[in-house]
TORKOL-69045 format. One record per residue (C-alpha): x, y, z. Coordinates in steps of 0.2 Angstrom, whole numbers, padded with zeros to 4 digits, always signed. Layout:
XYZ/...
END
This chain:
-0074+0307+0165/-0078+0324+0173/-0064+0335+0178/-0073+0338+0195/-0071+0320+0199/-0052+0321+0199/-0048+0337+0208/-0051+0346+0224/-0068+0355+0224/-0061+0371+0231/-0048+0374+0218/-0053+0389+0208/-0054+0386+0189/-0042+0401+0185/-0029+0393+0196/-0028+0376+0188/-0016+0380+0174/-0003+0386+0187/-0006+0371+0198/-0005+0359+0183/+0012+0366+0178/+0020+0374+0193/+0037+0382+0193/+0049+0377+0208/+0060+0390+0216/+0078+0387+0218/+0077+0382+0236/+0064+0369+0231/+0075+0362+0217/+0089+0360+0230/+0077+0349+0240/+0074+0339+0224/+0093+0337+0222/+0094+0329+0239/+0082+0315+0234/+0090+0312+0217/+0103+0298+0215/+0108+0302+0197/+0117+0318+0192/+0109+0331+0182/+0108+0327+0163/+0109+0338+0148/+0099+0335+0132/+0103+0342+0115/+0090+0352+0106/+0076+0340+0100/+0084+0325+0109/+0071+0312+0116/+0069+0313+0135/+0057+0298+0135/+0044+0290+0123/+0026+0286+0124/+0024+0269+0132/+0042+0269+0140/+0041+0260+0156/+0051+0266+0172/+0054+0284+0164/+0058+0295+0179/+0050+0312+0182/+0063+0326+0176/+0064+0342+0185/+0071+0356+0173/+0085+0367+0179/+0089+0375+0162/+0081+0376+0145/+0064+0369+0140/+0055+0353+0135/+0040+0349+0124/+0027+0337+0130/+0016+0328+0118/+0005+0312+0117/-0004+0302+0104/-0021+0296+0101/-0027+0279+0096/-0023+0283+0077/-0005+0287+0082/-0008+0305+0078/+0002+0317+0089/-0006+0329+0101/+0004+0344+0108/+0001+0345+0126/+0013+0357+0135/+0030+0367+0134/+0039+0366+0151/+0052+0378+0156/+0066+0380+0169/+0059+0375+0187/+0045+0364+0180/+0044+0345+0179/+0038+0331+0168/+0027+0317+0172/+0009+0312+0178/+0002+0298+0189/+0011+0284+0180/+0028+0291+0186/+0023+0286+0204/+0023+0268+0199/+0035+0266+0185/+0021+0262+0173/+0021+0265+0154/+0021+0284+0150/+0006+0291+0142/+0016+0306+0134/+0033+0309+0127/+0046+0323+0131/+0059+0330+0120/+0071+0344+0124/+0067+0361+0117/+0075+0371+0104/+0090+0376+0116/+0091+0359+0124/+0088+0357+0143/+0097+0351+0159/+0086+0341+0171/+0086+0331+0187/+0079+0313+0186/+0069+0305+0200/+0063+0287+0197/+0047+0281+0205/+0055+0276+0222/+0064+0292+0224/+0049+0303+0218/+0038+0295+0231/+0051+0298+0244/+0051+0316+0239/+0032+0317+0239/+0031+0309+0257/+0047+0318+0264/+0042+0336+0259/+0024+0340+0263/+0026+0356+0252/+0032+0348+0237/+0022+0333+0239/+0006+0343+0239/+0012+0352+0224/+0018+0337+0214/+0002+0326+0217/-0010+0340+0213/+0000+0343+0196/+0000+0324+0192/-0019+0322+0195/-0023+0338+0185/-0012+0332+0171/-0021+0315+0170/-0037+0325+0169/-0029+0334+0154/-0025+0318+0145/-0043+0313+0146/-0049+0329+0139/-0036+0330+0125/-0040+0313+0119/-0023+0305+0123/-0023+0286+0124/-0032+0272+0115/-0048+0272+0105/-0063+0261+0109/-0073+0257+0094/-0089+0247+0094/-0108+0247+0094/-0115+0260+0106/-0123+0252+0121/-0116+0235+0117/-0111+0224+0132/-0093+0222+0127/-0090+0240+0123/-0098+0246+0140/-0087+0233+0149/-0071+0240+0142/-0077+0258+0144/-0081+0255+0162/-0064+0246+0165/-0054+0260+0158/-0065+0274+0166/-0064+0266+0183/-0046+0263+0182/-0043+0282+0177/-0035+0277+0160/-0037+0290+0146/-0047+0284+0131/-0059+0290+0118/-0075+0280+0113/-0081+0280+0096/-0098+0273+0089/-0095+0262+0074/-0110+0270+0066/-0102+0288+0067/-0092+0295+0052/-0075+0292+0060/-0080+0275+0066/-0085+0269+0049/-0069+0276+0042/-0059+0266+0055/-0068+0250+0051/-0065+0253+0032/-0047+0257+0034/-0044+0242+0046/-0055+0230+0035/-0064+0224+0051/-0078+0211+0051/-0093+0215+0063/-0088+0200+0073/-0071+0209+0078/-0080+0223+0087/-0077+0231+0099/-0059+0235+0096/-0046+0244+0106/-0034+0254+0095/-0018+0258+0105/-0007+0274+0102/+0006+0263+0095/-0006+0257+0081/-0009+0240+0088/-0027+0233+0087/-0034+0222+0100/-0050+0213+0094/-0064+0210+0107/-0051+0210+0121/-0055+0204+0139/-0051+0216+0153/-0036+0206+0158/-0029+0208+0140/-0032+0226+0139/-0025+0229+0157/-0009+0219+0153/-0006+0227+0136/-0009+0245+0142/+0001+0243+0157/-0013+0245+0170/-0009+0228+0177/+0009+0227+0184/+0020+0212+0182/+0023+0205+0200/+0040+0198+0206/+0038+0180+0209/+0051+0181+0224/+0042+0195+0233/+0036+0193+0250/+0024+0207+0255/+0020+0212+0273/+0001+0213+0268/-0008+0207+0253/-0026+0215+0252/-0039+0206+0241/-0051+0219+0235/-0049+0237+0229/-0065+0244+0237/-0065+0257+0251/-0060+0244+0264/-0045+0237+0254/-0039+0254+0248/-0040+0261+0266/-0029+0246+0272/-0017+0250+0258/-0016+0268+0262/-0013+0266+0281/-0002+0251+0279/+0009+0258+0265/+0010+0275+0274/+0017+0266+0290/+0031+0257+0280/+0023+0240+0276/+0025+0233+0259/+0008+0231+0252/+0000+0222+0237/-0018+0226+0232/-0027+0213+0221/-0044+0215+0212/-0051+0205+0198/-0063+0218+0192/-0061+0237+0193/-0055+0250+0206/-0068+0255+0219/-0079+0240+0221/-0098+0243+0223/-0094+0260+0231/-0085+0265+0215/-0101+0263+0205/-0111+0275+0216/-0116+0290+0207/-0115+0301+0222/-0112+0298+0241/-0119+0312+0251/-0117+0306+0269/-0099+0303+0269/-0090+0313+0283/-0081+0328+0276/-0090+0330+0259/-0105+0341+0262/-0109+0343+0244/-0107+0324+0241/-0094+0315+0230/-0096+0301+0217/-0090+0284+0222/-0078+0284+0208/-0070+0301+0214/-0068+0295+0232/-0060+0279+0228/-0049+0286+0214/-0042+0298+0227/-0039+0283+0239/-0030+0274+0224/-0019+0289+0221/-0015+0290+0240/-0010+0272+0241/+0001+0274+0226/+0009+0289+0233/+0015+0279+0248/+0021+0265+0237/+0007+0252+0238/+0007+0241+0222/-0010+0239+0215/-0013+0225+0203/-0030+0226+0193/-0037+0216+0185/-0028+0202+0194/-0040+0190+0202/-0037+0180+0218/-0043+0162+0214/-0038+0153+0229/-0031+0155+0247/-0019+0141+0250/-0020+0135+0268/-0013+0117+0268/-0002+0121+0283/-0016+0129+0292/-0006+0145+0294/+0009+0137+0303/+0022+0144+0290/+0028+0162+0290/+0017+0167+0275/+0001+0164+0266/+0000+0161+0247/-0014+0168+0236/-0016+0160+0219/-0020+0172+0205/-0029+0172+0189/-0013+0176+0180/+0006+0177+0186/+0005+0162+0197/+0004+0166+0216/+0008+0180+0228/+0016+0177+0245/+0013+0188+0260/+0015+0188+0279/-0003+0193+0281/-0018+0193+0270/-0033+0205+0272/-0049+0199+0264/-0058+0214+0258/-0067+0206+0243/-0084+0213+0247/-0099+0206+0239/-0105+0201+0222/-0121+0209+0214/-0136+0198+0217/-0145+0194+0201/-0164+0194+0200/-0171+0176+0197/-0179+0180+0181/-0178+0169+0165/-0167+0175+0151/-0159+0188+0162/-0141+0185+0156/-0146+0188+0138/-0150+0206+0142/-0135+0210+0154/-0123+0223+0148/-0134+0229+0134/-0150+0233+0144/-0148+0226+0161/-0136+0234+0173/-0129+0233+0191/-0122+0251+0192/-0127+0268+0186/-0112+0278+0178/-0112+0292+0165/-0110+0278+0151/-0127+0270+0157/-0135+0287+0159/-0132+0291+0140/-0140+0275+0135/-0156+0280+0145/-0158+0297+0138/-0176+0300+0135/-0181+0282+0138/-0193+0272+0150/-0182+0264+0163/-0185+0251+0177/-0175+0250+0193/-0177+0236+0206/-0172+0238+0224/-0174+0249+0239/-0157+0252+0247/-0146+0267+0247/-0137+0261+0231/-0154+0260+0223/-0159+0277+0229/-0142+0285+0223/-0145+0277+0206/-0163+0283+0205/-0158+0301+0209/-0143+0301+0197/-0153+0293+0182/-0170+0303+0184/-0164+0319+0176/-0158+0309+0160/-0174+0298+0158/-0192+0300+0152/-0199+0290+0167/-0191+0279+0180/-0201+0265+0188/-0194+0258+0205/-0200+0241+0210/-0199+0238+0229/-0203+0222+0237/-0208+0230+0254/-0221+0243+0259/-0210+0258+0255/-0192+0265+0255/-0191+0271+0273/-0186+0255+0281/-0170+0252+0270/-0165+0269+0263/-0157+0285+0271/-0170+0299+0274/-0161+0311+0263/-0163+0300+0248/-0181+0296+0252/-0185+0314+0252/-0176+0318+0236/-0184+0303+0227/-0201+0310+0233/-0198+0326+0224/-0194+0318+0207/-0209+0320+0196/-0204+0307+0184/-0201+0293+0196/-0215+0280+0200/-0213+0269+0215/-0222+0252+0214/-0222+0244+0232/-0225+0226+0237/-0220+0220+0220/-0206+0210+0212/-0198+0208+0195/-0206+0193+0186/-0201+0194+0168/-0191+0202+0154/-0196+0204+0136/-0185+0209+0121/-0187+0214+0103/-0171+0204+0099/-0157+0197+0110/-0150+0210+0121/-0163+0223+0117/-0176+0225+0131/-0193+0231+0127/-0203+0228+0143/-0203+0220+0160/-0217+0211+0170/-0219+0215+0188/-0230+0205+0200/-0239+0210+0216/-0233+0199+0230/-0249+0199+0239/-0262+0196+0225/-0251+0188+0212/-0258+0200+0199/-0245+0204+0185/-0243+0218+0173/-0231+0223+0159/-0223+0240+0158/-0212+0246+0143/-0194+0249+0148/-0178+0250+0138/-0166+0249+0152/-0166+0240+0169/-0155+0243+0184/-0155+0230+0198/-0149+0234+0216/-0157+0220+0226/-0142+0217+0237/-0127+0206+0236/-0119+0190+0242/-0102+0188+0249/-0087+0185+0237/-0079+0171+0247/-0079+0156+0236/-0060+0159+0232/-0056+0157+0251/-0059+0138+0247/-0065+0135+0265/-0048+0140+0273/-0057+0151+0285/-0073+0149+0295/-0089+0157+0287/-0106+0160+0294/-0121+0151+0287/-0123+0165+0274/-0106+0164+0268/-0098+0179+0277/-0081+0178+0285/-0081+0176+0304/-0069+0186+0314/-0064+0191+0332/-0069+0185+0349/-0088+0187+0346/-0087+0173+0333/-0075+0162+0343/-0089+0149+0347/-0091+0145+0329/-0072+0145+0325/-0060+0130+0326/-0046+0143+0331/-0050+0157+0342/-0045+0174+0335/-0034+0185+0346/-0039+0201+0336/-0056+0208+0332/-0053+0207+0313/-0043+0191+0313/-0051+0175+0305/-0049+0157+0310/-0033+0157+0300/-0020+0167+0311/-0012+0177+0296/-0028+0181+0288/-0040+0196+0293/-0056+0201+0285/-0064+0218+0284/-0079+0227+0275/-0094+0220+0267/-0087+0202+0266/-0085+0201+0285/-0100+0194+0295/-0109+0207+0306/-0101+0222+0297/-0110+0238+0294/-0113+0240+0276/-0107+0258+0274/-0092+0266+0266/-0087+0275+0282/-0087+0258+0292/-0077+0250+0278/-0063+0264+0279/-0063+0263+0298/-0060+0244+0297/-0046+0247+0285/-0037+0258+0297/-0041+0247+0312/-0034+0231+0303/-0017+0239+0300/-0015+0242+0319/-0020+0224+0322/-0008+0218+0309/+0006+0228+0317/+0003+0219+0333/+0002+0202+0325/+0018+0204+0316/+0026+0210+0332/+0020+0195+0341/+0025+0184+0327/+0043+0190+0327/+0045+0189+0346/+0039+0171+0345/+0052+0166+0332/
END
């Protein structure tokens, strides 16, 4: 993960050390004391303040003495990170949520005295003091970047380019969890395999800092063990449960949590949705030089956590329970793990699933050679190779621009007569300037051919007019042919249009059994829908964010009306 994706672009490099470990003045420490519940605590020289993996460890603000911060890599080897002195503070982004710590702290050689702030009081300080809030959040974000760069965290070991290794790598990267990836054919990789006596069928493995080895873990297993996925309280009743952690869902979380509503965000995959996989978004307001989808959604994720939203990834919503047709005072959402979540309102922001080309044998190449997003991990697989890309929308254009500098040649397969009808002008012009990109119009993907399972060697494309087919050598293929709404989990509890998108508002009232009172409300009164999953929505990041803000205002009105009527 590049440092630039985690920090403000305008921060000079020379200033980042001071921003990563700022020193508070006496008056600022007095503000910290006002938010602290517990008294200052004194630690003896060398005494542990908190350990790696400790859950709920507070952030400690030093008023006297010093502290040594260290982490561990996947081989349980110590990594010295920082010496903190009086006026400085411990912690990084996990301190906002009470998640397991990624580093350890011990008192320095003369001991230390420090003020503890748990996650709740730390968030209150960040929100309550604009000055300290900016300082602490920037420090926490930069420290997370530093953990990535220093190799703190688990090791992923597997065959370079394998589907399972890419899956886990994408999961950790998209959830901003520090890790190191090792190819099993490297010298260090071979040493690990020999030391652990691993058969090939056990790869990939996740080696945690505590020394535990997870063999071929699912994303759910990795998330639960590493503390990425929180444990939900079964008796909790949230004001808002948001299903989907793309731009629409994260915008809802930020606006709702900042206005004092209790918020749960659920997503069964990774942070950011389809937008999070965009290599660069250049037409989003306020970012004239562009921003990657991962960087944009990561910032939104940090904002949501700053205001106290609980984000549970990967925790999939499997069913919307609607047996009472919304007559009760809450809605239940069944989950892939941990039972069910209860909320006064539900916001459906589950977006759309990538559409697969109808090509025989496609699934045998997925993950290894066929991909539905383009990140640095996939770009490394394509280095110097012949690559195919199917699609003509903005996502396809962004991927083509991102991949072209890495590949020998990229062939775009376009069903229509050109790119202009479905792609933003700036992307069309940029692709036209790329000398190693060929555009084959009026054609479709007709077949895939491999040297052995999972290893792509060529693709067949067919002219849609004449039917003539030809084969082109490609080692990797990217598919961006649109998506279909992710609504099967709704189990027909709300009205859908004939394409499976959720109907909302008065414009759809003629098709709905119960007329919606609010523009983003569905046929089930306590359920709202926003973003790509909503019928008639504009499929743009800015529109999704706008709907996330708008739905919070409508939820406030709905909850006010509901309380007045009870």
